[in-house]
ROTI-802079 format. One record per residue (C-alpha): residue in one letter; x, y, z. Coordinates in Angstrom, 3 decimals, always signed. Each point is the difference from the previous one (the first is absolute). Layout:
! residues N
PT   resn         xx         yy         zz
PT      a          X          Y          Z
...
***
This chain:
! residues 364
PT   resn         xx         yy         zz
PT      m     +1.746    -44.883    -27.051
PT      h     +1.162     +2.678     +2.423
PT      k     -0.693     -0.527     +3.695
PT      f     -2.747     +2.149     +1.500
PT      i     +1.410     +2.925     +1.991
PT      a     -2.355     +0.866     +2.841
PT      q     -0.567     +3.622     +0.993
PT      m     +0.878     -0.996     +3.554
PT      e     +0.685     -3.184     +1.923
PT      p     +1.363     -0.903     +3.443
PT      w     +3.575     -1.242     +0.269
PT      f     +0.701     -2.848     +2.398
PT      d     +2.683     -2.655     -0.028
PT      k     +1.258     -2.951     +2.037
PT      k     +0.915     +2.193     +2.964
PT      e     -3.625     +0.902     +0.728
PT      a     -1.048     -3.643     -0.421
PT      d     +2.764     -1.250     +2.296
PT      a     -0.793     +2.647     +2.616
PT      v     -3.700     -0.938     +0.049
PT      y     +0.844     -3.709     +0.221
PT      s     +2.459     +0.593     +2.842
PT      y     -2.544     +2.106     +1.879
PT      m     -2.770     -2.578     -0.371
PT      k     +2.320     -2.859     +0.894
PT      g     +1.059     +1.899     +3.116
PT      g     -3.558     +0.052     +1.339
PT      g     -0.930     +3.561     -0.855
PT      w     -3.558     +0.912     +0.904
PT      v     -0.420     +2.028     -3.206
PT      t     -1.897     +2.794     +1.739
PT      e     +1.626     +3.371     +0.745
PT      f     +2.911     -0.327     +2.425
PT      k     +3.806     +0.259     +0.022
PT      k     +0.581     -0.130     -3.770
PT      t     -2.402     +2.902     -0.453
PT      q     +1.968     +1.956     +2.602
PT      e     +3.226     -0.764     -1.889
PT      l     -1.525     +1.290     -3.232
PT      e     -1.211     +3.175     +1.720
PT      e     +3.527     +0.580     +1.291
PT      e     +1.446     -0.467     -3.497
PT      i     -2.454     +2.538     -1.445
PT      c     +0.983     +2.476     +2.721
PT      r     +3.677     -0.483     -0.799
PT      y     -0.584     +0.546     -3.698
PT      t     -2.324     +3.007     +0.203
PT      g     +1.523     +1.657     +3.061
PT      a     -3.308     -0.028     +1.886
PT      k     +0.006     -0.687     +3.741
PT      y     -3.047     -2.275     +0.003
PT      c     -1.770     -2.278     -2.462
PT      v     -3.236     -1.981     +0.221
PT      m     -0.873     -2.670     -2.568
PT      t     -3.636     -0.305     -1.088
PT      n     -1.914     -2.286     -2.324
PT      n     +0.020     +2.399     -2.988
PT      g     +0.722     +3.558     -1.082
PT      t     -3.646     +1.081     -0.033
PT      v     -0.488     -1.052     +3.602
PT      s     +3.248     +1.716     +0.992
PT      l     -1.385     +3.351     -1.213
PT      t     -3.268     -0.627     +1.836
PT      l     +1.959     -0.878     +3.142
PT      a     +1.955     +3.240     -0.332
PT      l     -3.220     +2.025     -0.072
PT      l     -1.414     -1.949     +2.937
PT      a     +3.165     +0.436     +2.055
PT      l     +0.064     +3.736     -0.673
PT      v     -3.652     +0.229     +1.101
PT      v     -1.224     +1.447     -3.265
PT      k     -3.699     -0.317     +0.727
PT      p     -2.924     -0.942     -2.271
PT      l     -1.390     +2.919     -2.042
PT      s     +3.446     +1.601     -0.053
PT      e     +1.731     +0.660     -3.321
PT      v     +3.394     -1.085     -1.297
PT      l     +1.695     +1.370     -3.124
PT      v     +0.968     -2.675     -2.544
PT      p     +1.587     +0.324     -3.463
PT      n     -2.267     -0.782     -2.928
PT      l     +2.754     -2.138     -1.509
PT      t     +0.547     -3.028     +2.213
PT      m     -1.053     -3.596     +0.511
PT      i     -3.604     -0.138     +1.206
PT      a     +1.180     -1.389     +3.339
PT      t     +1.099     +3.485     +1.078
PT      p     -3.439     +1.677     +0.114
PT      n     -1.786     -3.267     +0.827
PT      s     +2.061     -0.395     +3.176
PT      a     -1.682     +3.144     +1.319
PT      v     -3.492     -0.901     -1.191
PT      l     +0.296     -3.312     +1.869
PT      i     -0.268     +1.828     +3.344
PT      g     -2.357     +2.805     -1.023
PT      i     +2.576     +2.647     -0.891
PT      k     -0.571     +1.969     -3.185
PT      p     +2.877     +0.101     -2.510
PT      i     +0.218     +3.344     -1.787
PT      l     +1.605     -0.454     -3.404
PT      v     +2.647     +2.483     -1.103
PT      d     +1.709     +0.237     -3.385
PT      v     +3.694     -0.800     -0.412
PT      e     +3.038     +1.740     -1.452
PT      k     +0.935     -1.026     -3.530
PT      d     +3.720     -0.167     +0.700
PT      t     -0.129     -2.174     +3.142
PT      l     -3.454     -1.675     -0.209
PT      c     -0.341     +0.904     +3.705
PT      l     -2.550     +2.103     +1.877
PT      d     -0.143     +3.636     -1.180
PT      l     +0.393     +1.995     +3.210
PT      e     -1.487     +3.204     -1.435
PT      k     -3.169     -1.857     -0.942
PT      a     +0.065     -1.823     +3.328
PT      q     +0.025     +3.363     +1.790
PT      r     -3.264     +0.942     -1.727
PT      a     -1.583     -3.328     +0.974
PT      i     +0.471     +0.415     +3.762
PT      t     -3.118     +0.438     +2.129
PT      k     -0.666     +0.012     +3.752
PT      k     -0.494     -3.773     -0.244
PT      t     +3.399     -0.693     -1.587
PT      k     +2.228     -1.835     +2.455
PT      a     +2.694     -1.725     -2.032
PT      v     +1.806     -0.423     -3.309
PT      i     +0.849     -3.363     -1.507
PT      y     +2.994     +0.846     -2.167
PT      v     +0.737     -2.629     -2.654
PT      s     +3.543     -0.179     -1.357
PT      c     -1.133     -1.229     -3.403
PT      n     +2.278     -2.621     -1.563
PT      g     +2.735     +0.856     +2.500
PT      r     +0.028     +3.716     -0.887
PT      s     -0.760     +2.874     +2.343
PT      d     -0.065     +3.771     -0.008
PT      d     +2.232     +2.035     +2.323
PT      m     -0.904     -1.634     +3.312
PT      r     +0.914     +3.149     +1.928
PT      k     -2.878     +1.746     -1.774
PT      v     -2.329     -2.904     +0.777
PT      t     +0.807     -0.075     +3.710
PT      k     -0.197     +3.807     +0.231
PT      f     -3.382     -0.021     -1.740
PT      c     -1.353     -2.464     +2.556
PT      h     +1.551     +1.845     +2.933
PT      d     -1.320     +3.396     -1.120
PT      n     -3.507     -1.382     -0.451
PT      n     +0.016     -2.141     +3.156
PT      l     -0.475     -3.186     -2.037
PT      l     +1.336     -3.469     +0.773
PT      l     +2.340     -1.361     -2.677
PT      i     -0.430     -3.661     -0.893
PT      e     +2.303     -1.240     -2.749
PT      d     -1.295     -2.671     -2.343
PT      a     +3.386     -1.335     -1.089
PT      a     -1.388     -3.290     -1.320
PT      q     +1.967     +0.416     -3.243
PT      s     +3.068     +1.578     +1.570
PT      l     +2.094     -2.558     +1.868
PT      g     +3.547     +0.896     -1.024
PT      s     -0.818     +3.635     -0.812
PT      f     +1.347     +3.039     +1.837
PT      w     -0.165     +3.775     +0.055
PT      q     +3.335     +1.638     +0.814
PT      g     +1.242     -3.163     +1.680
PT      k     -3.066     -0.570     +2.192
PT      h     -2.256     -2.934     -0.856
PT      l     -3.474     +0.823     -1.259
PT      g     -2.596     -1.039     +2.535
PT      t     +1.998     +1.491     +2.887
PT      f     -0.906     +3.689     -0.453
PT      g     -3.545     -0.236     +1.325
PT      i     -1.195     -1.055     +3.424
PT      i     -0.727     -3.420     -1.552
PT      g     +1.176     -1.612     -3.240
PT      s     -1.624     -2.976     -1.689
PT      f     +1.593     -2.678     -2.202
PT      s     -1.409     -2.905     -1.982
PT      f     +1.427     -3.457     -0.670
PT      s     -2.590     -1.247     -2.494
PT      v     +1.122     -2.103     -2.961
PT      p     +0.924     +2.843     -2.415
PT      k     +2.288     +1.774     +2.489
PT      i     +3.817     -0.011     -0.152
PT      i     -0.033     -2.598     +2.776
PT      t     -3.112     -1.931     +0.960
PT      t     -1.556     -2.217     +2.625
PT      g     -3.058     -0.734     -2.177
PT      q     -2.090     +2.434     +1.998
PT      g     +1.189     +2.209     +2.809
PT      g     +0.441     +3.568     +1.133
PT      a     +2.090     +1.926     +2.485
PT      l     -0.269     +3.233     +1.943
PT      v     +3.086     +1.903     +1.123
PT      t     +0.194     +2.814     +2.529
PT      d     +2.411     +1.687     +2.412
PT      d     -2.764     +0.529     +2.575
PT      r     +0.160     -2.693     +2.694
PT      k     -3.509     +0.669     +1.382
PT      l     -1.434     -0.237     -3.497
PT      y     +1.931     -3.204     -0.612
PT      k     -1.408     -1.574     +3.173
PT      k     -3.511     +1.070     -0.945
PT      i     +0.249     -1.487     -3.500
PT      k     +1.239     -3.281     +1.518
PT      r     -3.111     -0.159     +2.157
PT      l     -2.436     +1.092     -2.695
PT      k     +1.076     -2.818     -2.309
PT      d     -0.278     -2.622     +2.763
PT      f     -3.580     +0.422     +1.235
PT      g     +0.985     +2.884     +2.292
PT      r     +1.772     -2.335     +2.410
PT      n     +2.807     +1.177     +2.258
PT      q     +1.758     -3.298     -0.499
PT      g     -0.442     -2.915     -2.384
PT      g     -1.763     -3.005     +1.499
PT      i     -1.663     +2.013     +2.764
PT      d     -3.574     +0.786     -0.967
PT      i     -0.498     +3.307     +1.784
PT      h     -1.251     +2.714     -2.369
PT      d     -0.114     +3.590     +1.217
PT      l     +0.641     +1.439     -3.460
PT      w     -1.835     -0.651     -3.258
PT      g     +2.049     -2.206     -2.286
PT      w     -0.160     -2.478     -2.854
PT      n     +2.001     -2.873     -1.458
PT      f     +2.372     +1.585     -2.516
PT      k     +2.986     -2.178     +0.850
PT      f     +2.703     -1.354     -2.297
PT      t     +1.371     -3.583     +0.024
PT      d     +3.436     -1.398     +0.737
PT      l     -0.279     -2.152     -3.114
PT      q     -0.118     +3.160     -2.116
PT      a     +2.734     +1.571     +2.109
PT      v     +2.356     -2.892     -0.762
PT      i     -0.449     +0.774     -3.707
PT      g     +0.294     +3.735     +0.648
PT      l     +3.305     -0.402     +1.840
PT      e     +1.502     -1.804     -3.001
PT      q     -1.435     +2.631     -2.342
PT      m     +1.521     +2.808     +2.095
PT      k     +3.448     -1.542     -0.519
PT      k     -0.493     +0.580     -3.743
PT      l     -1.388     +3.524     +0.231
PT      k     +3.282     +1.848     -0.535
PT      t     +0.719     -1.975     -3.184
PT      r     -3.539     +0.486     -1.278
PT      v     +0.108     +3.749     +0.601
PT      l     +3.099     +0.210     -2.198
PT      r     -1.563     -2.203     -2.666
PT      k     -3.265     +1.978     -0.068
PT      k     +1.989     +3.154     -0.691
PT      e     +2.021     -1.741     -2.719
PT      i     -3.202     -1.252     -1.638
PT      y     -1.589     +3.457     -0.007
PT      k     +3.170     +1.586     -1.394
PT      k     +0.298     -2.618     -2.738
PT      y     -3.619     +0.485     -1.095
PT      h     +0.566     +3.752     -0.086
PT      q     +3.100     -0.390     -2.157
PT      l     -1.537     -2.500     -2.421
PT      l     -3.249     +1.949     -0.460
PT      s     +1.542     +3.457     -0.270
PT      g     -0.652     +1.806     -3.241
PT      i     -3.541     -1.338     -0.371
PT      n     -2.062     +3.175     -0.086
PT      e     -3.185     -1.838     +0.926
PT      i     +1.403     -1.119     +3.390
PT      q     +0.450     +2.153     +3.078
PT      f     +1.750     -0.891     +3.257
PT      i     -0.436     +1.757     +3.349
PT      a     +3.290     +1.574     +1.083
PT      t     +1.388     -2.371     +2.639
PT      d     +2.922     +0.498     +2.387
PT      l     +1.433     -3.516     +0.007
PT      e     +2.488     +0.850     +2.726
PT      n     -2.853     +0.218     +2.508
PT      t     -2.928     -1.658     -1.766
PT      t     -0.548     -3.693     -0.551
PT      p     -2.801     -0.167     -2.583
PT      w     -2.555     -2.618     +0.970
PT      f     -1.170     -0.381     -3.604
PT      v     +1.345     +1.383     -3.273
PT      d     -2.636     +2.510     -1.078
PT      i     -0.312     +1.592     -3.430
PT      y     -2.560     +2.479     -1.337
PT      v     -1.404     -0.361     -3.515
PT      n     -3.110     +1.138     -1.852
PT      d     -1.086     -3.549     -0.847
PT      p     +0.700     -2.162     +3.074
PT      d     -2.763     -2.525     -0.690
PT      n     +1.167     -0.610     -3.557
PT      l     +3.624     -0.346     +1.083
PT      m     -1.015     -2.351     +2.806
PT      e     -1.919     -2.217     -2.456
PT      y     +2.917     +0.012     -2.445
PT      l     +2.429     -1.040     +2.739
PT      k     -2.358     -2.748     +1.108
PT      k     -0.001     -1.460     -3.520
PT      k     +3.786     -0.013     +0.179
PT      r     -0.157     -1.886     +3.327
PT      i     +0.918     +2.988     +2.127
PT      g     -2.132     +0.992     +2.976
PT      s     -0.801     +3.593     +0.949
PT      r     -2.577     +1.718     +2.177
PT      r     -1.898     +3.260     -0.061
PT      i     +0.802     +2.426     +2.784
PT      y     -2.716     +0.329     +2.642
PT      p     -3.006     +2.004     -1.179
PT      a     -0.441     +3.326     +1.768
PT      i     -2.041     -0.628     +3.154
PT      s     -2.514     +2.653     -1.136
PT      t     -0.852     -2.165     -3.026
PT      q     -0.672     -3.165     +2.004
PT      k     -3.667     -0.960     +0.191
PT      i     -0.095     +0.043     +3.799
PT      y     +1.329     +3.587     +0.140
PT      k     -0.949     +1.673     -3.293
PT      n     -3.498     +1.204     +0.933
PT      e     +1.364     +2.054     +2.874
PT      y     +2.683     +1.578     -2.189
PT      k     -1.831     +0.270     -3.332
PT      n     +0.038     +3.808     +0.101
PT      q     +3.694     +0.322     +0.868
PT      k     +2.994     +0.020     -2.311
PT      f     +3.183     -1.910     +0.777
PT      t     +1.893     +0.989     -3.124
PT      n     +3.429     -1.404     +0.799
PT      s     -0.939     -3.348     +1.525
PT      e     -2.622     -0.746     -2.635
PT      e     +2.383     +0.876     -2.844
PT      i     +2.846     -2.033     +1.535
PT      t     -2.130     -3.079     +0.544
PT      s     -1.448     +0.219     -3.500
PT      k     +3.524     -0.349     -1.412
PT      g     +1.835     -2.155     +2.525
PT      l     +1.253     -3.517     -0.613
PT      w     +2.156     -2.203     +2.214
PT      l     +2.555     -2.060     -1.884
PT      p     +1.438     -3.311     +1.296
PT      s     +1.714     +0.940     +3.252
PT      s     +1.011     -3.146     +1.908
PT      s     +3.364     +0.160     +1.735
PT      n     +1.012     -3.216     -1.757
PT      l     -0.377     +1.403     -3.520
PT      t     +3.123     -0.699     -2.041
PT      d     +1.680     +2.502     -2.306
PT      s     -1.053     -2.273     -2.841
PT      d     -3.645     +0.303     +1.110
PT      i     +0.227     +3.789     +0.093
PT      n     +1.683     +0.125     -3.415
PT      r     -2.813     -2.097     -1.460
PT      i     -2.697     +2.177     +1.609
PT      a     +1.599     +3.231     -1.179
PT      k     +0.548     -1.369     -3.506
PT      t     -3.675     -0.986     -0.168
PT      i     -1.136     +3.448     +1.129
PT      r     +2.306     +1.722     -2.479
PT      k     -1.448     -2.158     -2.744
PT      y     -3.544     +0.965     +1.044
PT      y     +0.886     +3.679     -0.394
PT      n     +2.164     -0.621     -3.094
PT      a     +2.856     +1.597     +1.920
***
């Protein structure tokens, strides 16, 4: 019997285990301290950002960004209709209204023309999601925000290792957000990070995530704050994962390219045009008319897959508000999208087997 190929799984080895053991044996306090600082410095080096702040997850990091930028309750923030639900929910958490905007079919990112029509006097910011590591022309995005006096927050949760014209995604806006949850290219189990070049903003985020204190261990609070801290135990794992990031970026691109080659010629399958020189695809995404049937067929053949996120406008908690609006592109894309196995540790043999199974399904 063939082994089961998961759609996604984390990739750890002895180095992470040894690092955790060494840290614990050395009397580490586990809570956020020097190892977290080391990880923040590594993320800065990799992305080119001046400052980085680790948080407990990617949803909280977006909420922290809005709090730090003083986007007040009852304000509005533009959000793409094709994203993980964390993106709009991060605004709702603090009383900010996410305004859903359709996406472009060729990038899966926020459609700026439609975003322009969605702006009101209450609109204060844009959360721009680089979907699956892809982005539009970031000059257009930054100009759009500048011309409309809107703050640009980048949700780059899926984009570690992805660039636009040599500049890392997440570093174009005033704040960029990353995620280190289990499905990401590197992971700390849970975890998020904010990057910025603004020192005052950096200092404010540091305080907001630590109860509003000026200094850890001194319980004087002259600023509202909460406990959104990371842990050194996670940072120890993250530091080992960062050492493998360059190799994984290359492998992710190889995996995507190999899928594309092996599945070419199947009329029923569409790929989104992807610039692999700059883009590191988080997941391998394909678009078919029968994603549920293909997913079930793959499951019977011991191959995992996963439907792409439903359009936010179709989710029960949002659909009533948007029932009279059309989001043609995002709803069509999500109705057809399927994520194939995408772990960095997939072997060529695994990919050959997956592609052969899909070709058989379509009699190709």
